[in-house]
C-alpha positions as CSV (number, residue, x, y, z in Angstrom):
1,X,-23.3,26.1,-9.3
2,X,-20.3,27.1,-7.9
3,X,-17.5,28.2,-10.9
4,X,-14.1,29.9,-9.7
5,X,-11.7,31.3,-12.2
6,X,-8.5,31.2,-10.8
7,X,-5.3,33.4,-11.9
8,X,-1.8,32.6,-10.3
9,X,-0.9,35.4,-8.5
10,X,2.6,37.7,-7.8
11,X,5.1,35.7,-6.1
12,X,5.3,36.7,-2.7
13,X,1.6,36.9,-1.6
14,X,1.8,33.3,-0.3
15,X,-1.4,33.0,-0.8
16,X,-4.0,32.0,-3.5
17,X,-7.3,33.6,-4.4
18,X,-9.7,34.1,-7.4
19,X,-9.3,36.1,-10.1
20,X,-12.9,36.1,-11.4
21,X,-15.6,34.6,-8.6
22,X,-19.4,33.7,-10.1
23,X,-22.1,33.1,-7.4
24,X,-19.6,31.7,-4.8
25,X,-15.4,31.3,-4.4
26,X,-15.1,27.8,-4.2
27,X,-11.6,27.8,-2.5
28,X,-10.7,31.2,-0.9
29,X,-6.7,29.8,-0.1
30,X,-5.1,27.0,-0.9
31,X,-5.0,25.9,2.8
32,X,-2.6,22.8,3.1
33,X,0.9,23.0,2.8
34,X,3.2,22.0,-0.1
35,X,5.2,19.1,0.0
36,X,8.4,20.9,0.5
37,X,7.0,22.3,3.7
38,X,6.3,18.4,5.2
39,X,10.0,18.1,5.3
40,X,9.7,15.5,2.0
41,X,13.3,15.1,0.7
42,X,12.8,16.0,-3.1
43,X,16.2,16.6,-5.0
44,X,17.1,18.8,-6.9
45,X,16.8,22.7,-6.4
46,X,13.8,24.3,-7.7
47,X,12.9,27.7,-8.8
48,X,11.6,30.5,-6.5
49,X,8.1,29.1,-6.8
50,X,8.9,25.7,-7.8
51,X,6.4,26.2,-10.1
52,X,6.0,25.7,-14.4
53,X,5.8,30.0,-14.2
54,X,9.3,29.9,-13.1
55,X,9.6,30.1,-16.9
56,X,9.2,33.6,-17.9
57,X,6.2,34.4,-19.5
58,X,4.4,31.1,-18.5
59,X,0.7,31.7,-17.5
60,X,-1.2,29.5,-15.6
61,X,-5.1,29.6,-15.3
62,X,-8.1,27.5,-13.9
63,X,-11.4,27.3,-13.6
64,X,-13.3,25.3,-11.5
65,X,-16.8,24.3,-11.5
66,X,-18.5,22.4,-8.3
67,X,-22.3,22.0,-8.0
68,X,-25.2,19.9,-6.5
69,X,-24.8,16.6,-4.5
70,X,-26.3,13.1,-4.3
71,X,-27.4,10.7,-7.2
72,X,-26.1,11.2,-10.7
73,X,-28.4,13.2,-13.2
74,X,-27.1,13.1,-16.4
75,X,-27.0,16.8,-17.9
76,X,-27.9,18.2,-14.3
77,X,-25.4,16.9,-12.0
78,X,-23.6,16.8,-9.7
79,X,-20.2,18.6,-11.0
80,X,-17.1,18.7,-10.0
81,X,-15.1,19.5,-13.4
82,X,-12.8,22.5,-14.3
83,X,-10.4,23.7,-17.1
84,X,-6.8,24.7,-16.5
85,X,-4.5,26.9,-19.4
86,X,-1.1,27.0,-19.5
87,X,-0.1,29.7,-22.0
88,X,3.6,29.8,-23.1
89,X,4.3,33.3,-23.7
90,X,1.1,35.0,-21.9
91,X,-2.2,36.1,-24.5
92,X,-0.3,36.2,-27.6
93,X,0.1,34.1,-30.8
94,X,3.6,33.2,-31.0
95,X,4.1,29.1,-31.4
96,X,7.2,27.8,-29.4
97,X,8.8,24.5,-30.3
98,X,7.4,21.4,-28.8
99,X,7.8,18.0,-28.4
100,X,5.0,15.6,-27.4
101,X,5.0,11.4,-26.0
102,X,2.4,9.1,-24.6
103,X,3.3,6.8,-22.3
104,X,0.0,4.8,-22.7
105,X,-2.3,6.5,-25.1
106,X,-5.1,5.3,-23.5
107,X,-6.3,9.1,-23.4
108,X,-6.7,11.9,-25.7
109,X,-4.2,15.2,-26.6
110,X,-5.8,17.2,-29.5
111,X,-3.7,18.8,-31.6
112,X,-0.9,16.1,-31.0
113,X,0.1,15.1,-34.5
114,X,1.2,18.8,-35.7
115,X,3.6,19.1,-32.9
116,X,5.2,15.8,-33.7
117,X,5.2,16.6,-37.5
118,X,5.8,20.2,-37.6
119,X,7.8,20.4,-34.0
120,X,5.7,23.8,-33.3
121,X,2.8,23.8,-30.0
122,X,0.3,27.2,-31.5
123,X,-1.8,28.6,-28.1
124,X,-2.4,27.2,-25.1
125,X,-1.8,23.8,-23.3
126,X,-5.5,23.0,-22.2
127,X,-6.5,20.3,-20.2
128,X,-10.1,19.3,-18.5
129,X,-11.9,16.4,-18.3
130,X,-12.5,13.3,-20.9
131,X,-16.3,14.5,-22.1
132,X,-15.6,18.3,-22.6
133,X,-12.2,17.7,-25.1
134,X,-14.5,18.7,-27.9
135,X,-16.1,22.2,-26.4
136,X,-12.2,23.5,-25.0
137,X,-11.0,22.5,-28.1
138,X,-13.6,25.0,-30.0
139,X,-13.3,27.8,-27.4
140,X,-9.9,27.9,-28.1
141,X,-9.9,28.5,-31.6
142,X,-12.8,31.1,-30.8
143,X,-10.9,32.7,-28.1
144,X,-8.4,33.6,-30.2
145,X,-11.0,35.1,-33.0
146,X,-13.2,36.9,-30.2
147,X,-10.8,38.2,-27.5
148,X,-7.2,38.0,-29.5
149,X,-8.9,39.5,-32.7
150,X,-6.7,37.2,-34.6
151,X,-7.7,34.7,-37.9
152,X,-5.2,31.7,-37.8
153,X,-6.3,29.2,-40.2
154,X,-3.5,26.7,-39.1
155,X,-4.6,26.3,-35.6
156,X,-4.9,22.8,-34.4
157,X,-5.7,23.6,-30.8
158,X,-3.8,21.3,-28.0
159,X,-6.4,19.6,-25.0
160,X,-5.9,16.7,-22.8
161,X,-7.7,15.4,-21.1
162,X,-8.5,12.9,-17.6
163,X,-11.6,11.1,-16.5
164,X,-13.5,12.8,-13.8
165,X,-16.3,10.5,-14.6
166,X,-16.0,9.2,-10.8
167,X,-16.9,12.1,-8.8
168,X,-18.6,14.4,-12.0
169,X,-21.6,14.2,-14.1
170,X,-19.1,13.6,-17.1
171,X,-22.0,12.8,-19.7
172,X,-23.3,16.4,-18.7
173,X,-20.7,18.5,-20.3
174,X,-20.7,21.1,-18.0
175,X,-17.8,23.0,-19.3
176,X,-18.4,25.5,-22.0
177,X,-17.2,28.1,-24.1
178,X,-17.7,30.8,-21.3
179,X,-15.2,29.0,-18.8
180,X,-12.9,28.1,-21.5
181,X,-12.6,32.0,-21.9
182,X,-12.5,32.9,-18.3
183,X,-9.5,30.2,-17.8
184,X,-7.6,31.9,-20.8
185,X,-8.4,35.4,-19.7
186,X,-7.6,34.6,-15.9
187,X,-3.9,33.3,-16.8
188,X,-1.3,34.8,-15.2
189,X,2.4,33.8,-14.0
190,X,3.7,33.6,-10.2
191,X,1.9,31.4,-8.0
192,X,-0.3,28.5,-8.7
193,X,-3.3,27.1,-7.4
194,X,-2.8,23.1,-7.3
195,X,-5.0,20.3,-6.0
196,X,-9.3,20.4,-6.3
197,X,-8.9,23.3,-9.2
198,X,-9.3,23.9,-12.9
199,X,-9.3,20.4,-14.9
200,X,-7.6,18.6,-11.5
201,X,-11.0,19.2,-10.0
202,X,-12.5,15.5,-9.8
203,X,-9.5,13.8,-10.2
204,X,-8.2,11.2,-8.0
205,X,-4.4,9.7,-7.5
206,X,-3.1,6.9,-6.1
207,X,-6.3,6.0,-4.0
208,X,-6.6,9.5,-3.0
209,X,-7.9,13.1,-4.2
210,X,-5.1,14.0,-7.3
211,X,-5.6,17.4,-9.3
212,X,-3.3,19.8,-10.6
213,X,0.6,20.3,-9.3
214,X,3.6,21.7,-10.6
215,X,6.7,22.3,-9.3
216,X,10.3,23.8,-11.1
217,X,13.9,23.1,-10.9
218,X,17.2,25.4,-12.1
219,X,19.4,24.3,-14.0
220,X,22.8,25.0,-14.6
221,X,23.9,28.7,-14.3
222,X,21.6,29.8,-16.5
223,X,18.0,28.2,-17.0
224,X,14.6,26.9,-15.2
225,X,12.5,24.0,-16.3
226,X,9.1,23.6,-14.8
227,X,6.3,20.6,-14.9
228,X,2.7,20.6,-14.3
229,X,0.3,17.8,-14.1
230,X,-3.2,16.8,-14.0
231,X,-3.2,13.4,-11.8
232,X,-5.6,10.9,-11.8
233,X,-3.7,7.7,-11.7
234,X,-2.5,5.1,-10.4
235,X,-3.5,2.6,-7.2
236,X,-3.1,3.5,-3.4
237,X,-1.0,0.5,-2.6
238,X,1.7,1.2,-5.1
239,X,1.8,4.8,-3.7
240,X,5.8,5.6,-3.0
241,X,6.7,9.1,-2.0
242,X,10.4,9.6,-1.6
243,X,11.1,6.0,-2.1
244,X,9.0,5.1,0.9
245,X,6.2,2.6,0.1
246,X,3.5,5.1,1.7
247,X,0.5,3.9,0.4
248,X,0.4,0.4,2.2
249,X,2.0,2.0,5.2
250,X,-1.2,4.2,5.8
251,X,-3.5,2.2,8.3
252,X,-6.7,3.4,8.9
253,X,-7.3,6.6,6.5
254,X,-10.5,6.4,5.2
255,X,-10.4,4.8,1.7
256,X,-12.3,5.9,-1.7
257,X,-15.4,4.5,-2.0
258,X,-18.4,4.4,-4.6
259,X,-21.1,5.0,-2.3
260,X,-21.2,3.0,0.4
261,X,-19.0,0.3,-1.1
262,X,-15.1,0.7,-1.2
263,X,-14.6,-0.1,-5.5
264,X,-11.6,-1.9,-6.8
265,X,-8.8,0.0,-7.6
266,X,-8.8,1.9,-10.6
267,X,-7.5,3.0,-13.9
268,X,-6.8,6.2,-14.9
269,X,-4.7,9.3,-16.3
270,X,-1.6,11.8,-16.0
271,X,-1.4,14.7,-18.5
272,X,2.5,16.8,-18.1
273,X,3.5,19.6,-19.2
274,X,7.0,20.5,-19.6
275,X,8.1,24.0,-19.9
276,X,12.1,25.0,-20.4
277,X,13.5,28.3,-20.6
278,X,16.7,26.6,-22.4
279,X,17.0,26.6,-26.1
280,X,16.1,23.0,-27.1
281,X,14.9,22.0,-30.8
282,X,11.5,19.7,-31.5
283,X,12.9,16.4,-31.2
284,X,15.3,17.7,-27.7
285,X,12.0,18.6,-26.4
286,X,10.9,15.2,-27.7
287,X,13.8,14.0,-25.4
288,X,12.2,15.9,-22.2
289,X,8.9,14.3,-22.7
290,X,10.1,10.7,-23.2
291,X,11.5,11.3,-19.6
292,X,8.2,12.1,-17.8
293,X,7.3,8.6,-16.8
294,X,10.4,7.9,-14.9
295,X,9.0,10.7,-12.1
296,X,5.9,8.9,-12.2
297,X,7.6,5.5,-11.8
298,X,9.2,7.3,-8.7
299,X,5.4,7.5,-7.3
300,X,4.3,4.0,-8.0
301,X,2.8,4.7,-11.3
302,X,3.3,2.1,-14.3
303,X,1.6,3.3,-17.2
304,X,-1.6,1.0,-16.6
305,X,-3.7,-0.6,-19.6
306,X,-6.5,2.3,-19.2
307,X,-4.1,4.9,-18.8
308,X,-4.0,7.8,-20.6
309,X,0.0,9.0,-19.6
310,X,-0.1,11.7,-22.0
311,X,3.0,14.2,-22.1
312,X,4.5,17.7,-24.0
313,X,7.1,20.0,-23.5
314,X,7.9,23.1,-24.9
315,X,10.7,25.8,-24.9
316,X,10.0,29.6,-24.5
317,X,13.7,30.4,-26.4
318,X,14.0,31.0,-30.3
319,X,11.5,33.9,-31.0
320,X,11.4,32.5,-34.7
321,X,10.5,29.3,-34.1
322,X,7.3,29.6,-36.3
323,X,9.3,31.3,-39.1
324,X,6.8,30.9,-42.1
325,X,10.1,31.0,-45.0
326,X,13.4,31.3,-45.0
327,X,16.8,30.9,-43.3
328,X,16.1,31.8,-39.5
329,X,18.8,31.8,-36.7
330,X,18.0,29.7,-34.1
331,X,20.1,28.7,-30.6
332,X,20.4,25.3,-29.2
333,X,21.8,23.0,-26.4
334,X,24.2,20.1,-27.7
335,X,22.5,17.2,-26.8
336,X,25.5,16.2,-24.8
337,X,24.1,19.2,-22.2
338,X,20.9,17.1,-21.9
339,X,21.1,15.0,-19.5
340,X,20.7,17.6,-16.1
341,X,17.2,18.3,-18.0
342,X,16.6,14.9,-18.2
343,X,17.2,14.5,-14.8
344,X,15.3,17.8,-13.7
345,X,12.5,16.7,-15.7
346,X,11.9,13.7,-13.4
347,X,12.4,15.3,-10.4
348,X,10.1,18.1,-10.9
349,X,7.2,15.5,-12.1
350,X,7.9,13.8,-9.1
351,X,7.4,17.1,-7.4
352,X,4.0,18.3,-8.8
353,X,2.0,14.9,-8.3
354,X,3.4,15.3,-4.7
355,X,2.0,18.5,-4.7
356,X,-1.2,18.0,-6.5
357,X,-2.1,15.1,-3.7
358,X,-1.0,17.7,-0.8
359,X,-3.1,20.0,-1.5
360,X,-5.8,18.5,-2.7
361,X,-8.7,17.5,-0.2
362,X,-11.6,15.2,0.1
363,X,-14.5,15.6,-1.9
364,X,-17.6,14.0,-2.9
365,X,-19.3,13.8,-5.8
366,X,-21.9,11.5,-7.9
367,X,-23.6,9.2,-6.0
368,X,-21.9,10.0,-2.7
369,X,-18.7,8.6,-4.3
370,X,-16.2,10.0,-1.8
371,X,-12.3,10.3,-2.6
372,X,-10.5,11.4,0.9
373,X,-7.4,13.7,1.1
374,X,-4.1,12.4,1.7
375,X,-3.3,12.3,5.4
376,X,-0.7,14.5,5.7
377,X,0.5,14.0,9.2
378,X,0.4,10.0,8.5
379,X,2.9,11.1,5.7
380,X,5.0,13.0,8.3
381,X,4.7,9.8,10.5
382,X,5.9,7.4,7.4
383,X,8.7,9.5,6.2
384,X,10.2,9.7,9.6
385,X,9.7,6.2,10.1
386,X,11.9,5.5,7.2
387,X,15.1,8.2,8.2
388,X,13.5,10.3,5.3
389,X,11.9,13.5,6.7
390,X,13.6,16.5,6.5
391,X,13.9,18.3,9.8
């Protein structure tokens, strides 16, 4: 079994590397270019990293688990899974204001009731495969106790999931407490690994390999907004990039197949985390989360019946968000100032999904099931045909 722990490296390194590697690295670098480098004409101005880590204090860590090939043996493999950690203020216990929304509820995000009720996110947002939610949730509580030496009696860990069962032995529940600790401990600011990493390892998006993607936007002169997605949803025919029907235009490319047989289009899910340093209140952050589906719709997503489209947004402003009692001064933006943040959410969600697909590489998992990478050369040719390619 190969297990790789990914952290975000400092800006300017220009490549990604494993922070901790057990046995052997899964990937030494993200070899595929990011979407903007291909000339895709996204709207909006990104931050310096074009990542959720453009929000000061936000850290991201991944653990990627890949092992075995051939027929599935429940409990043994093959394994194509992992876990991703997003820490709003790094490795501390300091809750932030947050909001939550489900575009379609065929999925899970633990801890959401308190985000809705209390307007607070305590601890990290974790993302993994469907069958690993319980193990990840319990491990987060243990991490605070064992690693940070904090006793937090009210903590309801937030763990979102999408199903990697097409490629992974999900029922084997291969994500362990050790993996969760590694993802949290290795989390860093800076460049974020994308594609076949962390919780996104075994995911499929629009009939091509999906996974983790991220993007950011500058909002006005002072604030930023960032998005991280775990994309595992949508059909190939519906895939739309920069307004172009890319999925229908792609020809001759390998199709997702179940062993030697092509499957029908599958339902899936997407988890989206939105972060901002703007001083927004919980109800305003929920309003941001409600705009995420507009970015997914730009890609051709329709929140299908079997899709778990679940979103959480948080603000790193207002250090006194979790005061126990008393009158606590806070800053906030009037609702009349929010439209640029809505637009930034839509734009960054769209670009993060494309970044996930562009970064991801072809993967074969259980029973020979194979998901091809998005053919980048065809993508560029199609965009050029529609006069949508930036020189």
